[in-house]
Each structure stands twice: as structure tokens, then as C-alpha cells.
N, CA, C and O atoms as CSV, one atom per row, in Angstrom:
chain,resi,resn,atom,element,x,y,z
A,1,MET,N,N,0.830,-1.102,-0.050
A,1,MET,CA,C,-0.062,0.041,-0.055
A,1,MET,C,C,0.902,1.225,-0.053
A,1,MET,O,O,0.725,2.159,-0.835
A,2,ASP,N,N,1.976,1.204,0.859
A,2,ASP,CA,C,2.941,2.371,0.599
A,2,ASP,C,C,3.590,2.857,-0.579
A,2,ASP,O,O,4.051,3.987,-0.737
A,3,SER,N,N,3.585,1.640,-1.623
A,3,SER,CA,C,4.101,2.118,-2.837
A,3,SER,C,C,2.877,2.821,-3.692
A,3,SER,O,O,3.067,3.072,-4.882
A,4,GLN,N,N,1.987,3.042,-3.249
A,4,GLN,CA,C,0.498,3.798,-3.827
A,4,GLN,C,C,0.886,5.306,-3.743
A,4,GLN,O,O,0.371,6.044,-4.582
A,5,THR,N,N,1.563,5.736,-3.012
A,5,THR,CA,C,1.861,7.040,-2.558
A,5,THR,C,C,2.890,7.559,-3.595
A,5,THR,O,O,3.693,6.742,-4.048
A,6,ALA,N,N,2.933,8.849,-4.009
A,6,ALA,CA,C,3.977,9.503,-4.755
A,6,ALA,C,C,5.100,9.242,-4.524
A,6,ALA,O,O,5.888,8.814,-5.367
A,7,SER,N,N,5.423,9.507,-3.055
A,7,SER,CA,C,6.852,9.546,-2.477
A,7,SER,C,C,7.249,7.806,-2.274
A,7,SER,O,O,8.416,7.415,-2.295
A,8,GLY,N,N,6.263,7.036,-2.113
A,8,GLY,CA,C,6.511,5.795,-1.933
A,8,GLY,C,C,6.727,5.542,-0.265
A,8,GLY,O,O,7.222,4.498,0.161
A,9,ARG,N,N,6.280,6.657,0.615
A,9,ARG,CA,C,6.375,6.746,1.859
A,9,ARG,C,C,4.815,6.448,2.568
A,9,ARG,O,O,3.725,6.762,2.092
A,10,ARG,N,N,5.067,5.807,3.734
A,10,ARG,CA,C,3.872,5.589,4.577
A,10,ARG,C,C,3.207,6.966,4.846
A,10,ARG,O,O,3.816,8.024,5.007
A,11,VAL,N,N,1.868,6.786,4.870
A,11,VAL,CA,C,1.057,7.914,5.177
A,11,VAL,C,C,0.810,7.923,6.743
A,11,VAL,O,O,0.247,6.947,7.239
A,12,ASP,N,N,1.249,9.095,7.630
A,12,ASP,CA,C,1.394,9.189,8.917
A,12,ASP,C,C,-0.052,9.294,9.550
A,12,ASP,O,O,-0.488,8.554,10.432
A,13,GLY,N,N,-0.741,10.380,8.924
A,13,GLY,CA,C,-2.036,10.524,9.350
A,13,GLY,C,C,-2.989,11.132,8.218
A,13,GLY,O,O,-2.654,11.420,7.069
A,14,ILE,N,N,-4.231,11.260,8.790
A,14,ILE,CA,C,-5.315,11.929,7.889
A,14,ILE,C,C,-6.135,12.972,8.891
A,14,ILE,O,O,-6.529,12.830,10.049
A,15,ILE,N,N,-6.217,13.986,8.034
A,15,ILE,CA,C,-7.031,15.171,8.626
A,15,ILE,C,C,-8.240,15.376,8.112
A,15,ILE,O,O,-8.336,15.693,6.927
A,16,GLN,N,N,-9.488,15.213,9.005
A,16,GLN,CA,C,-10.594,15.073,8.553
A,16,GLN,C,C,-11.679,15.906,9.283
A,16,GLN,O,O,-11.268,16.271,10.384
A,17,PRO,N,N,-12.825,16.280,9.029
A,17,PRO,CA,C,-13.874,17.066,9.756
A,17,PRO,C,C,-14.339,15.849,10.800
A,17,PRO,O,O,-14.255,14.638,10.598
A,18,VAL,N,N,-14.847,16.529,11.959
A,18,VAL,CA,C,-15.427,15.627,12.813
A,18,VAL,C,C,-17.039,15.561,12.621
A,18,VAL,O,O,-17.656,14.659,13.189
A,19,ALA,N,N,-17.604,16.355,11.956
A,19,ALA,CA,C,-19.147,16.454,11.595
A,19,ALA,C,C,-19.292,17.489,10.691
A,19,ALA,O,O,-18.541,18.464,10.646
A,20,PRO,N,N,-20.327,17.282,9.906
A,20,PRO,CA,C,-20.812,18.087,8.416
A,20,PRO,C,C,-21.132,19.438,9.063
A,20,PRO,O,O,-21.615,20.263,8.289
A,21,TYR,N,N,-20.949,19.841,10.390
A,21,TYR,CA,C,-21.699,21.057,10.806
A,21,TYR,C,C,-20.622,21.612,11.819
A,21,TYR,O,O,-19.689,20.954,12.278
A,22,MET,N,N,-20.955,23.139,12.133
A,22,MET,CA,C,-19.955,23.619,13.055
A,22,MET,C,C,-20.517,23.281,14.475
A,22,MET,O,O,-19.800,22.652,15.254
A,23,ALA,N,N,-21.599,23.621,14.789
A,23,ALA,CA,C,-22.214,23.324,16.069
A,23,ALA,C,C,-23.552,22.722,15.804
A,23,ALA,O,O,-24.167,22.847,14.745
A,24,GLY,N,N,-23.974,22.023,16.910
A,24,GLY,CA,C,-25.145,21.332,16.886
A,24,GLY,C,C,-26.000,21.488,18.436
A,24,GLY,O,O,-25.425,21.964,19.415
A,25,ARG,N,N,-27.064,21.138,18.472
A,25,ARG,CA,C,-27.699,21.375,19.471
A,25,ARG,C,C,-27.646,20.222,20.411
A,25,ARG,O,O,-27.375,19.194,19.790
A,26,GLN,N,N,-27.815,20.018,21.733
A,26,GLN,CA,C,-27.676,19.033,22.371
A,26,GLN,C,C,-28.311,17.958,22.097
A,26,GLN,O,O,-29.514,18.218,22.045
A,27,ASN,N,N,-28.032,16.530,21.830
A,27,ASN,CA,C,-28.849,15.352,21.522
A,27,ASN,C,C,-29.561,15.508,20.033
A,27,ASN,O,O,-30.540,14.831,19.720
A,28,ASP,N,N,-29.000,16.404,19.227
A,28,ASP,CA,C,-29.376,16.578,17.861
A,28,ASP,C,C,-28.493,15.992,16.837
A,28,ASP,O,O,-28.776,16.077,15.642
A,29,ASP,N,N,-27.480,15.424,17.248
A,29,ASP,CA,C,-26.665,14.605,16.137
A,29,ASP,C,C,-27.340,13.572,15.577
A,29,ASP,O,O,-28.026,12.809,16.256
A,30,HIS,N,N,-27.202,13.468,14.325
A,30,HIS,CA,C,-27.688,12.348,13.664
A,30,HIS,C,C,-27.076,11.778,12.503
A,30,HIS,O,O,-27.504,10.782,11.920
A,31,TYR,N,N,-25.848,12.576,12.116
A,31,TYR,CA,C,-24.885,11.867,11.198
A,31,TYR,C,C,-23.391,11.778,11.915
A,31,TYR,O,O,-22.661,12.716,12.233
A,32,TYR,N,N,-23.188,10.481,12.055
A,32,TYR,CA,C,-21.927,10.016,12.676
A,32,TYR,C,C,-20.966,9.635,11.855
A,32,TYR,O,O,-19.980,9.268,12.494
A,33,ALA,N,N,-20.812,9.555,10.532
A,33,ALA,CA,C,-20.019,9.035,9.671
A,33,ALA,C,C,-18.545,9.524,9.754
A,33,ALA,O,O,-17.569,8.777,9.691
A,34,TYR,N,N,-18.510,10.906,9.908
A,34,TYR,CA,C,-17.222,11.209,10.092
A,34,TYR,C,C,-16.678,10.880,11.498
A,34,TYR,O,O,-15.499,10.529,11.512
A,35,SER,N,N,-17.242,10.922,12.540
A,35,SER,CA,C,-16.425,10.551,13.852
A,35,SER,C,C,-16.595,9.331,14.117
A,35,SER,O,O,-15.807,8.900,14.958
A,36,ALA,N,N,-17.627,8.318,13.553
A,36,ALA,CA,C,-17.625,7.056,13.840
A,36,ALA,C,C,-16.640,6.252,13.034
A,36,ALA,O,O,-16.663,5.030,13.187
A,37,ILE,N,N,-15.781,6.782,12.197
A,37,ILE,CA,C,-15.116,5.900,11.138
A,37,ILE,C,C,-13.841,5.594,12.052
A,37,ILE,O,O,-13.323,4.516,11.757
A,38,ALA,N,N,-13.251,6.240,13.025
A,38,ALA,CA,C,-12.118,5.776,13.716
A,38,ALA,C,C,-12.415,4.432,14.495
A,38,ALA,O,O,-11.626,3.489,14.550
A,39,ASN,N,N,-13.880,4.483,15.195
A,39,ASN,CA,C,-14.303,3.451,16.031
A,39,ASN,C,C,-14.599,2.252,15.131
A,39,ASN,O,O,-14.301,1.141,15.568
A,40,VAL,N,N,-15.199,2.366,13.824
A,40,VAL,CA,C,-15.473,1.284,13.025
A,40,VAL,C,C,-13.974,0.393,12.472
A,40,VAL,O,O,-13.806,-0.820,12.340
A,41,LEU,N,N,-13.054,1.513,12.237
A,41,LEU,CA,C,-11.917,1.057,11.474
A,41,LEU,C,C,-10.834,0.453,12.663
A,41,LEU,O,O,-9.887,-0.262,12.334
A,42,ASP,N,N,-11.084,0.810,13.990
A,42,ASP,CA,C,-10.373,0.532,15.212
A,42,ASP,C,C,-9.048,1.364,14.764
A,42,ASP,O,O,-8.062,0.648,14.590
A,43,VAL,N,N,-8.906,2.424,14.601
A,43,VAL,CA,C,-7.676,3.368,14.431
A,43,VAL,C,C,-7.835,4.583,15.662
A,43,VAL,O,O,-8.823,4.931,16.307
A,44,SER,N,N,-6.537,5.018,15.681
A,44,SER,CA,C,-6.367,6.125,16.572
A,44,SER,C,C,-6.813,7.275,16.042
A,44,SER,O,O,-6.802,7.481,14.829
A,45,ALA,N,N,-7.312,8.252,17.053
A,45,ALA,CA,C,-7.825,9.672,16.570
A,45,ALA,C,C,-7.707,10.377,17.596
A,45,ALA,O,O,-7.790,9.896,18.726
A,46,ALA,N,N,-7.440,11.955,17.296
A,46,ALA,CA,C,-7.613,12.854,18.230
A,46,ALA,C,C,-8.350,14.214,17.563
A,46,ALA,O,O,-7.980,14.703,16.495
A,47,VAL,N,N,-9.232,14.632,18.212
A,47,VAL,CA,C,-10.106,15.678,17.605
A,47,VAL,C,C,-9.657,17.149,18.325
A,47,VAL,O,O,-9.290,17.168,19.500
A,48,PHE,N,N,-9.719,18.298,17.551
A,48,PHE,CA,C,-9.039,19.430,18.063
A,48,PHE,C,C,-10.065,20.608,17.418
A,48,PHE,O,O,-10.771,20.297,16.459
A,49,PRO,N,N,-10.116,21.912,17.955
A,49,PRO,CA,C,-10.980,22.733,17.542
A,49,PRO,C,C,-10.184,23.730,16.558
A,49,PRO,O,O,-9.034,24.021,16.888
A,50,VAL,N,N,-10.657,24.216,15.504
A,50,VAL,CA,C,-10.237,25.138,14.746
A,50,VAL,C,C,-11.136,26.267,14.593
A,50,VAL,O,O,-12.330,26.084,14.829
A,51,CYS,N,N,-10.626,27.685,14.141
A,51,CYS,CA,C,-11.645,28.746,13.737
A,51,CYS,C,C,-12.561,29.073,14.941
A,51,CYS,O,O,-13.757,29.350,14.846
A,52,SER,N,N,-11.788,29.000,16.174
A,52,SER,CA,C,-12.654,29.423,17.527
A,52,SER,C,C,-13.027,30.900,17.467
A,52,SER,O,O,-12.196,31.778,17.240
A,53,GLY,N,N,-14.150,31.096,17.654
A,53,GLY,CA,C,-14.696,32.432,17.907
A,53,GLY,C,C,-14.871,33.039,16.418
A,53,GLY,O,O,-14.628,34.244,16.345
A,54,TYR,N,N,-15.215,32.462,15.340
A,54,TYR,CA,C,-15.613,32.764,14.121
A,54,TYR,C,C,-17.211,33.259,14.199
A,54,TYR,O,O,-18.125,32.530,14.583
A,55,SER,N,N,-17.349,34.526,13.794
A,55,SER,CA,C,-18.623,34.890,13.888
A,55,SER,C,C,-19.443,35.002,12.702
A,55,SER,O,O,-19.071,35.622,11.705
A,56,LEU,N,N,-20.666,34.351,12.808
A,56,LEU,CA,C,-21.542,34.151,11.773
A,56,LEU,C,C,-22.854,34.979,11.816
A,56,LEU,O,O,-23.829,34.507,11.231
A,57,LYS,N,N,-22.976,36.241,12.491
A,57,LYS,CA,C,-23.900,36.666,12.881
A,57,LYS,C,C,-24.303,37.658,11.648
A,57,LYS,O,O,-25.482,38.012,11.649
A,58,ASP,N,N,-23.623,38.062,10.783
A,58,ASP,CA,C,-23.981,38.831,9.409
A,58,ASP,C,C,-24.167,37.868,8.530
A,58,ASP,O,O,-24.613,38.340,7.484
A,59,ILE,N,N,-24.007,36.612,8.488
A,59,ILE,CA,C,-24.391,35.707,7.271
A,59,ILE,C,C,-25.546,35.192,7.399
A,59,ILE,O,O,-25.905,34.588,8.410
A,60,ALA,N,N,-26.441,35.430,6.105
A,60,ALA,CA,C,-27.558,34.841,6.091
A,60,ALA,C,C,-27.726,33.541,5.797
A,60,ALA,O,O,-26.915,33.164,4.951
A,61,VAL,N,N,-28.452,32.731,6.164
A,61,VAL,CA,C,-28.617,31.168,5.899
A,61,VAL,C,C,-28.553,30.878,4.413
A,61,VAL,O,O,-28.058,29.875,3.900
A,62,GLU,N,N,-29.174,31.987,3.745
A,62,GLU,CA,C,-29.399,32.035,1.962
A,62,GLU,C,C,-27.738,31.754,1.575
A,62,GLU,O,O,-27.381,30.987,0.682
A,63,GLU,N,N,-26.916,32.461,2.354
A,63,GLU,CA,C,-25.621,32.595,1.622
A,63,GLU,C,C,-24.855,31.296,2.097
A,63,GLU,O,O,-23.896,30.906,1.432
A,64,VAL,N,N,-25.270,30.591,3.277
A,64,VAL,CA,C,-24.221,29.506,3.691
A,64,VAL,C,C,-24.760,28.307,2.625
A,64,VAL,O,O,-24.026,27.549,1.990
A,65,PHE,N,N,-26.223,28.337,2.598
A,65,PHE,CA,C,-26.607,27.050,1.677
A,65,PHE,C,C,-27.416,27.777,0.351
A,65,PHE,O,O,-28.627,27.859,0.145
A,66,SER,N,N,-26.349,28.232,-0.402
A,66,SER,CA,C,-26.744,28.917,-1.800
A,66,SER,C,C,-26.987,27.714,-2.825
A,66,SER,O,O,-27.416,28.022,-3.937
A,67,ARG,N,N,-26.749,26.387,-2.543
A,67,ARG,CA,C,-26.770,25.407,-3.280
A,67,ARG,C,C,-28.153,24.505,-2.836
A,67,ARG,O,O,-28.649,24.589,-1.713
A,68,PRO,N,N,-28.646,23.694,-3.840
A,68,PRO,CA,C,-29.510,22.886,-3.306
A,68,PRO,C,C,-29.025,21.668,-2.824
A,68,PRO,O,O,-27.916,21.289,-3.200
A,69,ALA,N,N,-29.780,20.906,-1.943
A,69,ALA,CA,C,-29.282,19.780,-1.049
A,69,ALA,C,C,-28.726,18.451,-2.273
A,69,ALA,O,O,-29.275,18.051,-3.299
A,70,LEU,N,N,-27.665,18.120,-1.732
A,70,LEU,CA,C,-27.269,17.033,-2.734
A,70,LEU,C,C,-28.136,15.620,-2.602
A,70,LEU,O,O,-28.428,15.013,-3.632
A,71,ASN,N,N,-28.503,15.158,-1.406
A,71,ASN,CA,C,-29.406,14.192,-1.163
A,71,ASN,C,C,-30.042,14.541,0.084
A,71,ASN,O,O,-29.932,15.616,0.673
A,72,GLU,N,N,-30.845,13.345,0.500
A,72,GLU,CA,C,-31.666,13.442,1.812
A,72,GLU,C,C,-30.873,13.928,3.109
A,72,GLU,O,O,-31.294,14.764,3.909
A,73,GLU,N,N,-29.708,13.288,3.172
A,73,GLU,CA,C,-28.772,13.375,4.348
A,73,GLU,C,C,-28.220,14.850,4.291
A,73,GLU,O,O,-27.989,15.447,5.343
A,74,ASP,N,N,-28.029,15.381,3.180
A,74,ASP,CA,C,-27.513,16.827,3.194
A,74,ASP,C,C,-28.618,17.669,3.389
A,74,ASP,O,O,-28.355,18.664,4.065
A,75,ALA,N,N,-29.670,17.576,3.035
A,75,ALA,CA,C,-31.056,18.096,3.583
A,75,ALA,C,C,-31.025,18.389,4.978
A,75,ALA,O,O,-31.079,19.493,5.521
A,76,LYS,N,N,-30.928,17.223,5.501
A,76,LYS,CA,C,-31.144,17.181,7.143
A,76,LYS,C,C,-30.358,18.112,7.603
A,76,LYS,O,O,-30.808,19.023,8.299
A,77,VAL,N,N,-28.985,18.012,7.259
A,77,VAL,CA,C,-27.665,18.827,7.769
A,77,VAL,C,C,-28.430,20.344,7.618
A,77,VAL,O,O,-28.631,21.071,8.592
A,78,GLN,N,N,-28.784,20.657,6.354
A,78,GLN,CA,C,-28.968,22.055,5.987
A,78,GLN,C,C,-30.404,22.551,6.969
A,78,GLN,O,O,-30.439,23.678,7.462
A,79,ASN,N,N,-31.306,21.758,7.123
A,79,ASN,CA,C,-32.563,22.063,7.863
A,79,ASN,C,C,-32.182,22.312,9.525
A,79,ASN,O,O,-32.878,23.024,10.248
A,80,ARG,N,N,-31.170,21.722,9.909
A,80,ARG,CA,C,-30.801,21.576,11.333
A,80,ARG,C,C,-29.752,22.894,11.557
A,80,ARG,O,O,-29.408,23.245,12.685
A,81,TYR,N,N,-29.316,23.538,10.379
A,81,TYR,CA,C,-28.499,24.722,10.592
A,81,TYR,C,C,-29.228,25.812,11.378
A,81,TYR,O,O,-30.392,26.007,11.027
A,82,ARG,N,N,-28.732,26.589,12.421
A,82,ARG,CA,C,-29.126,27.721,13.110
A,82,ARG,C,C,-27.901,28.683,13.319
A,82,ARG,O,O,-26.989,28.484,14.122
A,83,ALA,N,N,-28.008,29.649,12.557
A,83,ALA,CA,C,-27.102,30.517,12.742
A,83,ALA,C,C,-26.479,30.955,14.105
A,83,ALA,O,O,-25.261,31.032,14.267
A,84,HIS,N,N,-27.476,31.261,15.155
A,84,HIS,CA,C,-27.335,31.554,16.565
A,84,HIS,C,C,-26.535,30.337,17.210
A,84,HIS,O,O,-25.629,30.534,18.019
A,85,ASP,N,N,-26.850,29.317,16.881
A,85,ASP,CA,C,-26.247,27.975,17.540
A,85,ASP,C,C,-24.697,28.015,17.018
A,85,ASP,O,O,-23.798,27.755,17.818
A,86,ALA,N,N,-24.472,28.271,15.971
A,86,ALA,CA,C,-23.104,28.257,15.399
A,86,ALA,C,C,-22.192,29.565,15.895
A,86,ALA,O,O,-20.962,29.553,15.854
A,87,GLN,N,N,-22.841,30.490,16.284
A,87,GLN,CA,C,-21.986,31.749,16.733
A,87,GLN,C,C,-21.010,31.495,17.566
A,87,GLN,O,O,-21.204,30.948,18.652
A,88,ASN,N,N,-19.925,31.848,17.165
A,88,ASN,CA,C,-18.623,31.801,18.002
A,88,ASN,C,C,-18.167,30.309,18.241
A,88,ASN,O,O,-17.342,30.078,19.124
A,89,MET,N,N,-18.697,29.285,17.461
A,89,MET,CA,C,-18.212,27.963,17.877
A,89,MET,C,C,-17.099,27.479,17.049
A,89,MET,O,O,-17.036,27.866,15.882
A,90,PRO,N,N,-16.246,26.707,17.503
A,90,PRO,CA,C,-15.429,26.170,16.707
A,90,PRO,C,C,-15.609,24.857,15.499
A,90,PRO,O,O,-16.482,23.992,15.562
A,91,VAL,N,N,-14.880,24.933,14.752
A,91,VAL,CA,C,-15.018,23.748,13.689
A,91,VAL,C,C,-14.347,22.704,14.471
A,91,VAL,O,O,-13.539,23.140,15.292
A,92,GLY,N,N,-14.487,21.434,14.414
A,92,GLY,CA,C,-13.882,20.441,14.863
A,92,GLY,C,C,-13.318,19.357,13.680
A,92,GLY,O,O,-13.924,18.777,12.779
A,93,LEU,N,N,-12.147,19.345,14.011
A,93,LEU,CA,C,-11.286,18.508,12.824
A,93,LEU,C,C,-10.735,17.309,13.733
A,93,LEU,O,O,-10.629,17.445,14.952
A,94,GLN,N,N,-10.417,16.219,13.119
A,94,GLN,CA,C,-9.721,15.175,13.828
A,94,GLN,C,C,-8.613,14.474,12.800
A,94,GLN,O,O,-8.734,14.312,11.585
A,95,VAL,N,N,-7.597,14.142,13.581
A,95,VAL,CA,C,-6.459,13.595,12.879
A,95,VAL,C,C,-6.456,12.099,13.290
A,95,VAL,O,O,-6.552,11.743,14.464
A,96,LEU,N,N,-6.327,11.146,12.113
A,96,LEU,CA,C,-6.297,9.808,12.307
A,96,LEU,C,C,-5.045,9.079,11.898
A,96,LEU,O,O,-4.346,9.450,10.956
A,97,SER,N,N,-4.811,8.112,12.583
A,97,SER,CA,C,-3.563,7.182,12.118
A,97,SER,C,C,-3.911,5.599,12.325
A,97,SER,O,O,-5.031,5.117,12.495
A,98,ARG,N,N,-2.814,5.003,12.274
A,98,ARG,CA,C,-2.994,3.562,12.398
A,98,ARG,C,C,-3.316,3.123,13.817
A,98,ARG,O,O,-3.073,3.880,14.757
A,99,ARG,N,N,-3.905,1.813,14.018
A,99,ARG,CA,C,-4.130,1.535,15.284
A,99,ARG,C,C,-3.070,1.272,16.200
A,99,ARG,O,O,-1.946,0.958,15.808
A,100,LEU,N,N,-3.420,1.403,17.578
A,100,LEU,CA,C,-2.403,1.789,18.445
A,100,LEU,C,C,-1.173,2.696,18.406
A,100,LEU,O,O,-0.083,2.572,18.964
A,101,GLU,N,N,-1.642,3.628,17.606
A,101,GLU,CA,C,-0.631,4.852,17.253
A,101,GLU,C,C,-1.164,6.109,18.110
A,101,GLU,O,O,-1.305,7.191,17.541
A,102,GLU,N,N,-1.411,5.986,19.259
A,102,GLU,CA,C,-2.157,7.150,19.851
A,102,GLU,C,C,-1.033,8.167,20.177
A,102,GLU,O,O,-1.358,9.354,20.178
A,103,GLU,N,N,0.057,7.889,20.411
A,103,GLU,CA,C,0.971,8.824,20.853
A,103,GLU,C,C,1.372,9.597,19.674
A,103,GLU,O,O,1.723,10.770,19.801
A,104,LYS,N,N,1.339,8.940,18.393
A,104,LYS,CA,C,1.628,9.761,17.195
A,104,LYS,C,C,0.361,10.551,16.769
A,104,LYS,O,O,0.562,11.562,16.096
A,105,VAL,N,N,-0.842,10.238,17.056
A,105,VAL,CA,C,-1.809,10.998,16.628
A,105,VAL,C,C,-1.633,12.176,17.756
A,105,VAL,O,O,-1.415,13.295,17.291
A,106,LEU,N,N,-1.689,12.081,18.918
A,106,LEU,CA,C,-1.466,12.975,19.847
A,106,LEU,C,C,-0.542,14.290,19.591
A,106,LEU,O,O,-0.792,15.482,19.775
A,107,ALA,N,N,0.660,13.607,19.082
A,107,ALA,CA,C,1.860,14.557,18.495
A,107,ALA,C,C,1.421,15.115,17.251
A,107,ALA,O,O,1.723,16.291,17.046
A,108,MET,N,N,0.912,14.636,16.576
A,108,MET,CA,C,0.374,15.185,14.971
A,108,MET,C,C,-0.950,16.411,15.570
A,108,MET,O,O,-0.777,17.585,15.243
A,109,GLY,N,N,-1.773,16.176,16.128
A,109,GLY,CA,C,-2.858,17.092,16.733
A,109,GLY,C,C,-2.146,18.075,17.269
A,109,GLY,O,O,-2.331,19.187,16.774
A,110,GLN,N,N,-1.265,17.970,18.274
A,110,GLN,CA,C,-0.498,19.113,18.729
A,110,GLN,C,C,0.160,19.929,18.058
A,110,GLN,O,O,0.169,21.124,18.354
A,111,ALA,N,N,0.924,19.367,16.891
A,111,ALA,CA,C,1.706,19.848,15.919
A,111,ALA,C,C,0.901,20.867,14.875
A,111,ALA,O,O,1.359,21.879,14.344
A,112,ILE,N,N,-0.397,20.319,14.743
A,112,ILE,CA,C,-1.434,21.209,13.876
A,112,ILE,C,C,-1.939,22.045,14.545
A,112,ILE,O,O,-2.174,23.052,13.878
A,113,VAL,N,N,-2.290,22.138,15.783
A,113,VAL,CA,C,-3.001,23.395,16.624
A,113,VAL,C,C,-1.652,24.154,16.903
A,113,VAL,O,O,-1.784,25.363,16.713
A,114,GLU,N,N,-0.602,23.843,17.235
A,114,GLU,CA,C,0.423,24.728,17.305
A,114,GLU,C,C,0.943,25.695,15.889
A,114,GLU,O,O,1.362,26.852,15.924
A,115,ALA,N,N,0.808,25.032,14.973
A,115,ALA,CA,C,0.818,25.629,13.430
A,115,ALA,C,C,-0.433,26.639,13.403
A,115,ALA,O,O,-0.265,27.838,13.182
A,116,LEU,N,N,-1.576,26.131,13.618
A,116,LEU,CA,C,-2.541,27.125,13.254
A,116,LEU,C,C,-2.471,28.313,14.196
A,116,LEU,O,O,-2.674,29.458,13.792
A,117,TYR,N,N,-2.193,28.035,15.410
A,117,TYR,CA,C,-2.285,29.312,16.556
A,117,TYR,C,C,-0.895,29.890,16.704
A,117,TYR,O,O,-0.728,30.658,17.651
A,118,HIS,N,N,0.087,29.641,15.934
A,118,HIS,CA,C,1.522,29.949,16.224
A,118,HIS,C,C,1.352,31.524,15.652
A,118,HIS,O,O,0.819,31.831,14.586
A,119,GLU,N,N,1.966,32.475,16.677
A,119,GLU,CA,C,2.180,34.076,16.669
A,119,GLU,C,C,3.076,34.046,15.759
A,119,GLU,O,O,4.020,33.278,15.944
A,120,ALA,N,N,3.047,34.716,14.750
A,120,ALA,CA,C,4.363,35.082,13.759
A,120,ALA,C,C,4.971,36.322,14.303
A,120,ALA,O,O,5.960,36.814,13.760
């Protein structure tokens, strides 16, 4: 499998969203594919926030969803969006690696957060 990468080197990790939305109401989660993948595949994962404090108060729902829903699941996500719930909430990302590589995942997560928030 490593020979399938351009460099021939092993992939250390994958960065992906935790959910298809920024913030949700308590007990309102309905789409678990992003966060459940680590459990299903039995791989190591760490979640971290990005874009904390992002303000959406001046963005209309029509601007956020200017395209029609792609499918029924996408329509559910769009219908559950509430700008006031997302106000100043972070976007959750996660980094995944191979099974039993928790230390590597934590180090990658820390490196990503430090790179994002490093003061120049």
C-alpha cells in the first residue's frame, strides 16, 4: 500500500472533519460517519478545534446554503443549521492514524494546533 503514494512513503495520518456542521444542539446529532470512522476501523484519533470565535451573525442562511441539497442526508444537515447556535463555535477537525498509534496521533494533533495558532 505504501508504494501507492507518490513518494513511496507511509502516510502518517489523515485530517478530516468531525461532523458536517460547526455546532449542533444537544442530542441533535444524527450523522456520525465522520466521527464513527475511527471506531469502525479501530484506528487512533484525536479531535481538536479550529476557527474558534468565528462570527456568523452577519451571514444569512441563504448565503451558507446557496446550493440545493445533494441528497436527503444533506437536506437534514441544512435544515438543522441555526446561525445563532453556530455563533462563535469552533469547527472540529480530527487526525487519524493507524491502530495503536495514539502517541503519534496526539503529537500530530498538537503540531497542527501549534501551527494554526502560532503567533508570527
